[in-house]
N, CA, C and O atoms as a GROMACS GRO file, in nm:
protein
  308
    1MET      N    1   2.936   3.140  -3.443
    1MET     CA    2   2.815   3.190  -3.504
    1MET      C    3   2.699   3.168  -3.407
    1MET      O    4   2.680   3.056  -3.360
    2PRO      N    5   2.622   3.270  -3.377
    2PRO     CA    6   2.509   3.254  -3.285
    2PRO      C    7   2.401   3.165  -3.346
    2PRO      O    8   2.381   3.162  -3.467
    3THR      N    9   2.332   3.094  -3.258
    3THR     CA   10   2.224   3.008  -3.306
    3THR      C   11   2.100   3.091  -3.335
    3THR      O   12   2.079   3.196  -3.275
    4ALA      N   13   2.021   3.043  -3.428
    4ALA     CA   14   1.896   3.112  -3.461
    4ALA      C   15   1.801   3.102  -3.342
    4ALA      O   16   1.794   2.999  -3.275
    5GLN      N   17   1.730   3.208  -3.317
    5GLN     CA   18   1.634   3.208  -3.208
    5GLN      C   19   1.495   3.231  -3.262
    5GLN      O   20   1.476   3.300  -3.362
    6LYS      N   21   1.398   3.171  -3.197
    6LYS     CA   22   1.257   3.188  -3.232
    6LYS      C   23   1.187   3.252  -3.114
    6LYS      O   24   1.221   3.227  -2.998
    7ARG      N   25   1.091   3.333  -3.143
    7ARG     CA   26   1.013   3.399  -3.039
    7ARG      C   27   0.886   3.319  -3.012
    7ARG      O   28   0.824   3.267  -3.104
    8ALA      N   29   0.849   3.310  -2.885
    8ALA     CA   30   0.726   3.240  -2.846
    8ALA      C   31   0.662   3.318  -2.731
    8ALA      O   32   0.730   3.382  -2.651
    9THR      N   33   0.533   3.311  -2.726
    9THR     CA   34   0.460   3.370  -2.614
    9THR      C   35   0.430   3.259  -2.514
    9THR      O   36   0.370   3.157  -2.549
   10VAL      N   37   0.473   3.279  -2.392
   10VAL     CA   38   0.453   3.180  -2.286
   10VAL      C   39   0.384   3.251  -2.171
   10VAL      O   40   0.423   3.360  -2.131
   11TYR      N   41   0.280   3.188  -2.117
   11TYR     CA   42   0.207   3.245  -2.005
   11TYR      C   43   0.246   3.171  -1.878
   11TYR      O   44   0.238   3.048  -1.871
   12PHE      N   45   0.290   3.246  -1.778
   12PHE     CA   46   0.331   3.190  -1.650
   12PHE      C   47   0.229   3.224  -1.542
   12PHE      O   48   0.162   3.328  -1.549
   13ASP      N   49   0.217   3.139  -1.445
   13ASP     CA   50   0.146   3.171  -1.323
   13ASP      C   51   0.212   3.296  -1.265
   13ASP      O   52   0.335   3.310  -1.273
   14ALA      N   53   0.135   3.386  -1.209
   14ALA     CA   54   0.189   3.514  -1.160
   14ALA      C   55   0.304   3.495  -1.062
   14ALA      O   56   0.404   3.567  -1.069
   15ASP      N   57   0.291   3.398  -0.970
   15ASP     CA   58   0.398   3.376  -0.872
   15ASP      C   59   0.524   3.323  -0.938
   15ASP      O   60   0.635   3.362  -0.901
   16LEU      N   61   0.509   3.233  -1.035
   16LEU     CA   62   0.626   3.181  -1.108
   16LEU      C   63   0.694   3.292  -1.187
   16LEU      O   64   0.816   3.301  -1.193
   17HIS      N   65   0.613   3.377  -1.248
   17HIS     CA   66   0.670   3.488  -1.325
   17HIS      C   67   0.752   3.581  -1.235
   17HIS      O   68   0.862   3.622  -1.272
   18ARG      N   69   0.698   3.612  -1.118
   18ARG     CA   70   0.769   3.698  -1.023
   18ARG      C   71   0.900   3.632  -0.980
   18ARG      O   72   1.004   3.698  -0.976
   19ALA      N   73   0.895   3.502  -0.949
   19ALA     CA   74   1.016   3.430  -0.908
   19ALA      C   75   1.119   3.426  -1.021
   19ALA      O   76   1.238   3.443  -0.997
   20LEU      N   77   1.073   3.405  -1.143
   20LEU     CA   78   1.163   3.403  -1.258
   20LEU      C   79   1.228   3.540  -1.278
   20LEU      O   80   1.348   3.549  -1.304
   21ARG      N   81   1.149   3.644  -1.266
   21ARG     CA   82   1.200   3.780  -1.283
   21ARG      C   83   1.306   3.811  -1.176
   21ARG      O   84   1.409   3.871  -1.206
   22VAL      N   85   1.280   3.770  -1.052
   22VAL     CA   86   1.376   3.793  -0.942
   22VAL      C   87   1.503   3.712  -0.966
   22VAL      O   88   1.614   3.763  -0.950
   23LYS      N   89   1.486   3.585  -1.004
   23LYS     CA   90   1.603   3.500  -1.030
   23LYS      C   91   1.688   3.559  -1.141
   23LYS      O   92   1.811   3.559  -1.132
   24ALA      N   93   1.625   3.608  -1.246
   24ALA     CA   94   1.699   3.668  -1.357
   24ALA      C   95   1.778   3.790  -1.309
   24ALA      O   96   1.894   3.807  -1.346
   25ALA      N   97   1.716   3.872  -1.228
   25ALA     CA   98   1.785   3.990  -1.177
   25ALA      C   99   1.901   3.952  -1.085
   25ALA      O  100   2.009   4.012  -1.093
   26GLU      N  101   1.880   3.853  -0.998
   26GLU     CA  102   1.984   3.812  -0.904
   26GLU      C  103   2.103   3.746  -0.972
   26GLU      O  104   2.216   3.757  -0.925
   27THR      N  105   2.078   3.679  -1.084
   27THR     CA  106   2.186   3.606  -1.153
   27THR      C  107   2.240   3.683  -1.272
   27THR      O  108   2.329   3.634  -1.342
   28ASP      N  109   2.187   3.803  -1.295
   28ASP     CA  110   2.228   3.886  -1.409
   28ASP      C  111   2.215   3.809  -1.541
   28ASP      O  112   2.301   3.816  -1.628
   29ARG      N  113   2.104   3.736  -1.551
   29ARG     CA  114   2.072   3.663  -1.674
   29ARG      C  115   1.932   3.703  -1.716
   29ARG      O  116   1.854   3.754  -1.636
   30SER      N  117   1.900   3.680  -1.841
   30SER     CA  118   1.766   3.714  -1.888
   30SER      C  119   1.669   3.602  -1.852
   30SER      O  120   1.708   3.488  -1.828
   31MET      N  121   1.542   3.639  -1.848
   31MET     CA  122   1.440   3.539  -1.824
   31MET      C  123   1.444   3.434  -1.934
   31MET      O  124   1.425   3.315  -1.908
   32SER      N  125   1.469   3.476  -2.057
   32SER     CA  126   1.478   3.381  -2.168
   32SER      C  127   1.591   3.280  -2.147
   32SER      O  128   1.574   3.162  -2.175
   33GLU      N  129   1.706   3.327  -2.099
   33GLU     CA  130   1.817   3.235  -2.072
   33GLU      C  131   1.778   3.131  -1.968
   33GLU      O  132   1.807   3.013  -1.984
   34LEU      N  133   1.712   3.176  -1.863
   34LEU     CA  134   1.672   3.083  -1.757
   34LEU      C  135   1.570   2.982  -1.808
   34LEU      O  136   1.579   2.863  -1.776
   35VAL      N  137   1.472   3.027  -1.885
   35VAL     CA  138   1.370   2.936  -1.938
   35VAL      C  139   1.434   2.838  -2.036
   35VAL      O  140   1.404   2.719  -2.031
   36ASN      N  141   1.522   2.887  -2.125
   36ASN     CA  142   1.589   2.797  -2.219
   36ASN      C  143   1.669   2.690  -2.146
   36ASN      O  144   1.667   2.573  -2.184
   37GLU      N  145   1.741   2.731  -2.040
   37GLU     CA  146   1.819   2.635  -1.962
   37GLU      C  147   1.728   2.530  -1.898
   37GLU      O  148   1.760   2.411  -1.900
   38ALA      N  149   1.617   2.575  -1.841
   38ALA     CA  150   1.525   2.481  -1.776
   38ALA      C  151   1.466   2.382  -1.876
   38ALA      O  152   1.453   2.264  -1.846
   39VAL      N  153   1.431   2.430  -1.994
   39VAL     CA  154   1.375   2.342  -2.096
   39VAL      C  155   1.481   2.242  -2.144
   39VAL      O  156   1.452   2.124  -2.161
   40LYS      N  157   1.603   2.289  -2.163
   40LYS     CA  158   1.712   2.198  -2.205
   40LYS      C  159   1.736   2.091  -2.099
   40LYS      O  160   1.755   1.974  -2.133
   41LEU      N  161   1.736   2.129  -1.972
   41LEU     CA  162   1.755   2.031  -1.865
   41LEU      C  163   1.642   1.928  -1.864
   41LEU      O  164   1.667   1.809  -1.844
   42THR      N  165   1.520   1.973  -1.886
   42THR     CA  166   1.406   1.882  -1.890
   42THR      C  167   1.420   1.784  -2.006
   42THR      O  168   1.397   1.664  -1.989
   43PHE      N  169   1.458   1.834  -2.123
   43PHE     CA  170   1.477   1.745  -2.238
   43PHE      C  171   1.593   1.649  -2.217
   43PHE      O  172   1.587   1.534  -2.261
   44ALA      N  173   1.699   1.694  -2.150
   44ALA     CA  174   1.812   1.606  -2.120
   44ALA      C  175   1.768   1.492  -2.028
   44ALA      O  176   1.808   1.378  -2.047
   45GLU      N  177   1.685   1.525  -1.928
   45GLU     CA  178   1.632   1.421  -1.839
   45GLU      C  179   1.546   1.323  -1.918
   45GLU      O  180   1.553   1.202  -1.896
   46ASP      N  181   1.463   1.374  -2.009
   46ASP     CA  182   1.380   1.288  -2.092
   46ASP      C  183   1.467   1.195  -2.176
   46ASP      O  184   1.436   1.077  -2.190
   47ALA      N  185   1.575   1.248  -2.233
   47ALA     CA  186   1.665   1.166  -2.316
   47ALA      C  187   1.728   1.056  -2.231
   47ALA      O  188   1.742   0.942  -2.278
   48GLU      N  189   1.767   1.088  -2.108
   48GLU     CA  190   1.823   0.986  -2.018
   48GLU      C  191   1.721   0.879  -1.987
   48GLU      O  192   1.753   0.760  -1.986
   49ASP      N  193   1.596   0.921  -1.961
   49ASP     CA  194   1.490   0.824  -1.932
   49ASP      C  195   1.466   0.732  -2.052
   49ASP      O  196   1.454   0.611  -2.035
   50LEU      N  197   1.460   0.790  -2.172
   50LEU     CA  198   1.438   0.708  -2.292
   50LEU      C  199   1.552   0.610  -2.313
   50LEU      O  200   1.528   0.495  -2.352
   51GLU      N  201   1.674   0.654  -2.287
   51GLU     CA  202   1.789   0.564  -2.300
   51GLU      C  203   1.781   0.450  -2.199
   51GLU      O  204   1.811   0.335  -2.232
   52ALA      N  205   1.739   0.482  -2.077
   52ALA     CA  206   1.725   0.378  -1.975
   52ALA      C  207   1.616   0.278  -2.014
   52ALA      O  208   1.632   0.158  -1.995
   53PHE      N  209   1.505   0.328  -2.070
   53PHE     CA  210   1.399   0.238  -2.115
   53PHE      C  211   1.451   0.144  -2.224
   53PHE      O  212   1.422   0.024  -2.223
   54GLU      N  213   1.527   0.200  -2.318
   54GLU     CA  214   1.582   0.118  -2.427
   54GLU      C  215   1.678   0.014  -2.373
   54GLU      O  216   1.678  -0.100  -2.418
   55ASP      N  217   1.762   0.054  -2.275
   55ASP     CA  218   1.859  -0.039  -2.216
   55ASP      C  219   1.789  -0.154  -2.144
   55ASP      O  220   1.842  -0.265  -2.137
   56ARG      N  221   1.670  -0.128  -2.089
   56ARG     CA  222   1.601  -0.229  -2.010
   56ARG      C  223   1.488  -0.299  -2.086
   56ARG      O  224   1.414  -0.379  -2.028
   57ALA      N  225   1.475  -0.269  -2.216
   57ALA     CA  226   1.364  -0.324  -2.295
   57ALA      C  227   1.363  -0.476  -2.297
   57ALA      O  228   1.256  -0.537  -2.306
   58ALA      N  229   1.479  -0.540  -2.290
   58ALA     CA  230   1.487  -0.685  -2.298
   58ALA      C  231   1.462  -0.754  -2.164
   58ALA      O  232   1.452  -0.876  -2.158
   59GLU      N  233   1.452  -0.677  -2.056
   59GLU     CA  234   1.429  -0.736  -1.925
   59GLU      C  235   1.287  -0.793  -1.918
   59GLU      O  236   1.195  -0.739  -1.980
   60PRO      N  237   1.269  -0.901  -1.844
   60PRO     CA  238   1.135  -0.958  -1.833
   60PRO      C  239   1.039  -0.864  -1.760
   60PRO      O  240   1.080  -0.787  -1.672
   61ASN      N  241   0.915  -0.870  -1.797
   61ASN     CA  242   0.811  -0.790  -1.734
   61ASN      C  243   0.748  -0.874  -1.623
   61ASN      O  244   0.687  -0.978  -1.649
   62LEU      N  245   0.764  -0.828  -1.499
   62LEU     CA  246   0.714  -0.903  -1.385
   62LEU      C  247   0.583  -0.842  -1.336
   62LEU      O  248   0.577  -0.722  -1.309
   63PRO      N  249   0.479  -0.924  -1.325
   63PRO     CA  250   0.353  -0.872  -1.270
   63PRO      C  251   0.372  -0.834  -1.123
   63PRO      O  252   0.442  -0.903  -1.049
   64PHE      N  253   0.310  -0.725  -1.082
   64PHE     CA  254   0.320  -0.676  -0.945
   64PHE      C  255   0.283  -0.784  -0.845
   64PHE      O  256   0.349  -0.801  -0.742
   65GLU      N  257   0.176  -0.856  -0.875
   65GLU     CA  258   0.130  -0.960  -0.782
   65GLU      C  259   0.238  -1.066  -0.759
   65GLU      O  260   0.255  -1.113  -0.647
   66ALA      N  261   0.310  -1.102  -0.863
   66ALA     CA  262   0.416  -1.202  -0.850
   66ALA      C  263   0.530  -1.150  -0.763
   66ALA      O  264   0.588  -1.225  -0.684
   67VAL      N  265   0.562  -1.023  -0.777
   67VAL     CA  266   0.669  -0.964  -0.696
   67VAL      C  267   0.627  -0.964  -0.548
   67VAL      O  268   0.707  -0.998  -0.461
   68VAL      N  269   0.504  -0.925  -0.520
   68VAL     CA  270   0.455  -0.922  -0.382
   68VAL      C  271   0.454  -1.063  -0.323
   68VAL      O  272   0.497  -1.083  -0.209
   69ARG      N  273   0.406  -1.160  -0.400
   69ARG     CA  274   0.406  -1.300  -0.351
   69ARG      C  275   0.548  -1.346  -0.320
   69ARG      O  276   0.570  -1.413  -0.220
   70ASP      N  277   0.644  -1.312  -0.407
   70ASP     CA  278   0.783  -1.352  -0.385
   70ASP      C  279   0.840  -1.286  -0.260
   70ASP      O  280   0.911  -1.351  -0.183
   71LEU      N  281   0.810  -1.159  -0.239
   71LEU     CA  282   0.856  -1.090  -0.118
   71LEU      C  283   0.799  -1.156   0.007
   71LEU      O  284   0.870  -1.176   0.105
   72ARG      N  285   0.671  -1.191   0.003
   72ARG     CA  286   0.608  -1.257   0.117
   72ARG      C  287   0.670  -1.396   0.140
   72ARG      O  288   0.698  -1.433   0.254
   73ARG      N  289   0.691  -1.471   0.031
   73ARG     CA  290   0.748  -1.606   0.042
   73ARG      C  291   0.887  -1.601   0.105
   73ARG      O  292   0.925  -1.691   0.180
   74ARG      N  293   0.964  -1.496   0.073
   74ARG     CA  294   1.100  -1.484   0.126
   74ARG      C  295   1.105  -1.413   0.261
   74ARG      O  296   1.214  -1.387   0.313
   75GLY      N  297   0.988  -1.382   0.318
   75GLY     CA  298   0.983  -1.320   0.449
   75GLY      C  299   1.025  -1.172   0.451
   75GLY      O  300   1.061  -1.119   0.556
   76LYS      N  301   1.020  -1.108   0.338
   76LYS     CA  302   1.060  -0.968   0.330
   76LYS      C  303   0.946  -0.873   0.368
   76LYS      O  304   0.970  -0.759   0.406
   77ILE      N  305   0.824  -0.922   0.357
   77ILE     CA  306   0.708  -0.841   0.398
   77ILE      C  307   0.613  -0.930   0.478
   77ILE      O  308   0.508  -0.884   0.523
   0.00000   0.00000   0.00000
């Protein structure tokens, strides 16, 4: 069963629009397919980032100054 689709008006920079139109023609895909794929990839990256934040939430928060002092003390900088 096909998924429901919603229509939206999106304004692109002229150069991006031209590139999208060319890419769609070269790949024999619609501009909508390419935009949907790009948005899905962006959301997937966001989901990965959120998961990483949750995984690291219990880690201690180190002040930048303390990290720099430790690097200097250990001769790393």
